[in-house]
N, C-alpha and C positions, 0 to 999 in steps of 0.2 A: 784565302782559298776556301771554296765551298766544300763542306763536309758531306759525304754520302750518307744516306739514311741506312742504318743497320737495324733490321728487325730484332736482332738479338739484344739490342740495347734497351728495349721496352721493359720498363720495370713493372712489377706486380701492382704497385700503387697506381701508376698511370693507366694501367689496363682497367682496374676497378673504377677509377674516376670516369674513364671513357664509357664503360659499360653502364654506369649509373646515369650518366647524361643521356645515353641512348634510351634507357628504360623510361626516363622522365618524359620522353617524347611520344611514348606509346599510349594509346587510349586506355583508360582505367576501366576494367570490367564493371558493369552496372552493379553487381552484388557488392563488390569492394567499395564502390563509390557510395552506395547506400550505407555501408558500415561506418564510413568516415563522416557521412552527412549527419547533421544534428537532427534529432527527432523533432517532428512538428509539435507544437503546443496542443493541449487538450482542445478539442473542437467545442467551441462555446455553444453550439446548437444542441449539445447532448448533456445528459445527466445520468448518474448511476443511482437507480432506486434500489434500496435494500429493504426486504421484508423479512420479518421474523415473527414466530409465534411462541409465546410462553405458555406451556401447558398448565392445566389445572393439576395441582399437587394434592394428593390425598393424605390425610393424617391430621393430628391434633396440633394446633398452634404452628401451622406451616408458615415459614418465613418467605418473603418475596426475595427473588435472587438479585444480586448485584450483577449488572450487565455493562459491558463495554463493547462498542462497535467502532472499529477504526480501520484505516488503510495503511498497509506497509509497502515499502519498496521491495525489490527482489533480494536485498541484503538483510531484510528483517527490520529495517529502520521505520519507526512510526512516522507517517507523514501527516495524517489528519485523523483526529478523534471525531467521529461523526456524532456520537452520543455516548453519554455515561450516566447510568442510573444507579445511584448509591445514596446512602444516608450520610449526612454530614453533621448530624446532631447526636448528642449523648455519646453512646459507645459506637456509633456508626462508623466513624473513620478507621477504627481499629481493624475492620474487615476489608478495607479497600485494597491493601497489599495482597489479599487472596486472589484478586484479579491479576495473576502472576505475570502473564506476558505483557498485558497492557501497562501494568504498574512499573515493570522494568523499563519500558520505553519512557514513561512519564518521569521516572527518577533520572534517567539520562538527560532528558530534555530540561528538567529543572536545574540540573547541575551545569548545563552549558549556557542556557539563556535565561534562567530564572523563571521560566514559565510554570504555571500552576493551573492545570486544566480542571482540577477538582473544584477549585473555587470559582472558576469562570464559566464552565459549561455544564457541570453536573446538574442532574435533576433527580427527582424522587424515584424510588423503585416503583415498579409497575406490577399490576395484577395480571393474571393470566389473560391472554388475548393476542390479537394480531397488531403489529406495529410497523409503520412505514417510515423510512428515513431516506434522505437524498444526499448524495455526495456530488458537489458541483465541480470537482476537478481541481480544487485548491487545497493547499497545505494549511496547517494551523496558523501560519503566519500570513496567509492570504496570497501566496505565490501560486501561479497556475502551473500545474505539472505538465509533462510532455506525454504524448501518446505512447503506449507501450504496456508492459506487463506489471501488474501489482497484485497484492494479496488483500482480499477482504477478510477481516477477522471479526468474529463474534465470540466473546468470552463471557461465561456465566458461572457464578458460584453462589451457593446458597447455604446458610447456616443450617446445620443438621441435614444438609442435602449433599449434592455432589459438585465437582468441578468439571466444566466442559468447555471445549474450544473447537470452533469451526474456523478453519483457515483454508481458503480456496483461492487459487490463482485465476486472475482474469486478464484479458488483453483488451485495452480500450483503443479505439481508432476513430473511424468515421462511419462505422456500420453498426446498426442495432444488434443486440444479442440478449438472450436471457438464459438463466441456468437455475436449477434447483439443487439444494444440498441436503444430504441425509441429516436428519435431526438426532437428538439425544435426550437424555433425561431432563435437562434444563431448557433446551431449545427444541421445541417439537418439530419445527420446520423452518427453513431459511431459503431465500432465493434472491437473485439479483436480476435487474432489468436495465440494460444500457439502452436508453431511449432518447428520442427527441425531447428537448426541454418542455415541460408542461406550463411553465410560467415565465 
């Protein structure tokens, strides 16, 4: 004998299953779709130029600053050390940890993958002047990052001088932009220029 359908016999679970199936058939709003979509890779036609100026320091026996320039993700994890200007001879290494933020990331990196950027990429400290550097959108391990938001970090410390940090958010995509940042005692001026690749 065929049983009659009774609406009261519908369980809460069967209702939720049916509702979920119906929702899956609806078109996903574009904003939600973009949120679930994977961000595109760094556009290889572009590069990020970083310019900084070290000021002339007045005084007797002025020391040149230790400087680190690197890129962080939004969680503060170091992705790429663009340049590192330190002394690695005599008593020089003892001052490297004074680059507090950069060194914290280097310690973490060395602990996880045995990396040592001090020995592989560091170069001599610099005199006062303007310096240009370029980030190609790759991590220290050579992986290409995705388009999105990052922090440009420029840290400087000088014996008998001061500690300074410039940390500014940027958003890289497929459109050029540039920005200037307020300087300080150790870094007179800094700027970035997201531009078409020069070479």
